[in-house]
N, C-alpha and C positions, 0 to 999 in steps of 0.2 A: 496363468496370467495372459492377457491379450498382448498382441505385439505392441500396441500403444502403451500399455502399462509397463512393459519391459523397457521401452524407450524412455518413459518418464523415470523409471528407476535408474537407468543409466545416467540420466541428467542429475538425479539426486546424488549418486555416487560421485559424479564429476564435481559437484559442489563440495562434497565432503573432502575429497582429496585435495582440492584447491584451497579450501578454508583451513585445512590442517597443515598447509605448507608442504604437502607431499609432491606438489608440482609447482612450477613457476611458468608464467606466461602461457604458452601453448603446449607445454610438455605433457607427456603421459598419453596412454591410450588403453582402452579396454573393449572387450567384446563379449557377446552372448551367443551361444549355440541354440538355434531354433529347432533344427533337425540336421540330418547328415549332409544336407546340401544348401542350407541357408544359415547365415550368421549375421547378426547385427554388430556394427562396430562404430567407434567414435571417428569423427573426421580429422584430417590433418589441418594444421594451421589455425585452429581455434582454441580458445581457452576452455578447458573442461569445466571451469567454474561457472560458465555463463551459457551453457548449452540449453536448447529446448528440443523437443522431440523431432522437429523437422531437420535438425542437424544430423541425425543418425543415419548411417548408410547401411545397405545390405549387400553382402557379397556371398559368393559360393565357396565351396571347399578349396578352389584353386585361386581364391582372392579376386576373381572377376566380379566386377560391379553388376549387381542385379537391380538395385534401386539407389538413387542418390539425387537429392534435390539440387537444382542449379547452384553452383558455387561451392559445393561440398564434394569431397572425395575421401576415400578411406585412408587411414593412417598408412604410411609407407612401411611401418613395422608389423603389418598384419601377417607377414610370413612367419613371424615368431609365434603368433597366436595359433596359426594353422598347424604348425609342427606339434604344438601341445595337444590340440584336438586329435590329430592323426595318431599320436602315440598313446594318448590317454582317453579312451572312449568314455570313461566315467566323468570327464571334465565337461562342464556346461558353461563355464565362464573363465576368462583370463583378464587379469589386471596388471598393467605395467605403470609404475610411477617412479619418482625420484625422491623418496623420503630422505630427509637430511642426514640422520645418523646412519641409517643402513647404507646410503650411498657413500657416505664418508668412509665406511669400512671397505666398500667395494673399490673406492679410489686408492685405498692403501693396499690393495691386493689381499684383503682379509675376508674370510667368510665368518659367519657367526657360529662358532663351534663349541664354545664353553657352555657347559651345563650348569646354569646358575639359578634357575627358577623352575619349580615344578610345572607351572602352567605352560611355559615355553617348551619344556621337555615333552609334555603331553601333546601339545598341539602341533609343534614344528619339529621337535627333536633337535635339529640344527638346520642351519641355512648355508648350503655350500656356495662357493664362488665359481661361476661359469667364466671361462676365459674370455678375454675381450674379443669383440667382433665389430666390424663396421656396421652402423645402423642401416637398416633397410636391405641388407644383403643376407645371404644364407649362412653367413658366418655365425651370427647369433643363434638362430635356430639349431644349428649343428652343435654349438657349445652347450645349449640348454638341454638338448636331447639326452646327453650323458647322464643327467640327474632325474629324469622324469619317472623312472621306475620306483624311486624311494623317497622322493621329496615333493611337497606341494608348494615350496617357495624356494627361489634361487636368487642370489645376488648376481648382477651382471657387471663384470669388471669394468671400472671407470665409466659406469653408465647408470645403474639404478637397481631396481628390484622387479621381480616377476612373481606373481602368485596366481593360483588357479584352483578351482574347486567345483562342487556340484551345483552351485548357484552364484549369481553375481554378488549377492550380499556376503556369502561365505568367502568368496575370493577376496572381496574388499576387507572383510574382517581379518583374514590372514595377513593382508598388507598392514593393517593396524597392529596386529600382534607382532609381526616382524619388526616394525619400527620401534615398538615399545621395548622389545627384547634388545635391539641395537642400542637404544638410548640407555637402558639399564647397564648394559655391558660397557659402554663408553664411560659412564659415570663411575662404575665400579673400578675401572682401570685408573681413573683419575684419583681414586681414593687409595690406591696402592695395589690394586689387583683383586679380581673376584675370587671368592672361595667357592670352588666348584663342588657340586654334589658328588658323593662317592659313587663309584661304578655300580655297587649293589643297589643303591637308591635309584639310580637312573634305570637299571634293568627292571626294578620293581614298578616304576612309573610306566615303562614301556608295556608291561604286562597288564596294566590297568586301563589301557586305552579302550579295550572292548567293553569294559564296565560303563564307560562314559558314552558309549555309542559313537565314538569319533570315526569319521569316514575319511576317505582319501588314502594317499600313500604316505609312508613314514619310515624313517630309518629302522624302526623296530621290526619292519617286515623282513629285513635282512636276516634276522635271527630265526625266522621260520623256514628258511631255505635248508 
């Protein structure tokens, strides 16, 4: 993809997260790695649902601005993205949003740990809760770093969710999957509590990940140690 095509895709993802209610007003941010020294990222202070390519900024690995049109500057939370890229060379894109159900769990100090659906077990395993940190500081990157080895999705306590993958669309789809999982879990709790999959079934699903060609990091990787 050309740089312009990537910017257009970022705008499309912005519309999707906005239209699905995963962000409100100017919330959320996401980025794409072009190479080891150049990254495209969404700007601060604008609605992600109404972006056009000229909104997108370019920064280096230290979050220094390389390119930005007048009136636009990178998200203040770019530090969080850069920590992911630093710790995970396989990651090419990071998405941060505030999906309603997932963020509700994070605000209650709860991760998504119940194994209730095969698809969620295969794709995410579970979604841990990173402890609270002040936005735009190193506190959040430090909290997220704890989970990067075995997870491709993390809840941010009292804040939202973070997903990352080998492409922007895959990172976005992980955010969709995370929110669907959170909504199912919430509704199951309203109906009296979810019936979790037995451990032997969870382990069987873990072993099937390679058959499906699933990439990224996963709690199943812990079993290989």
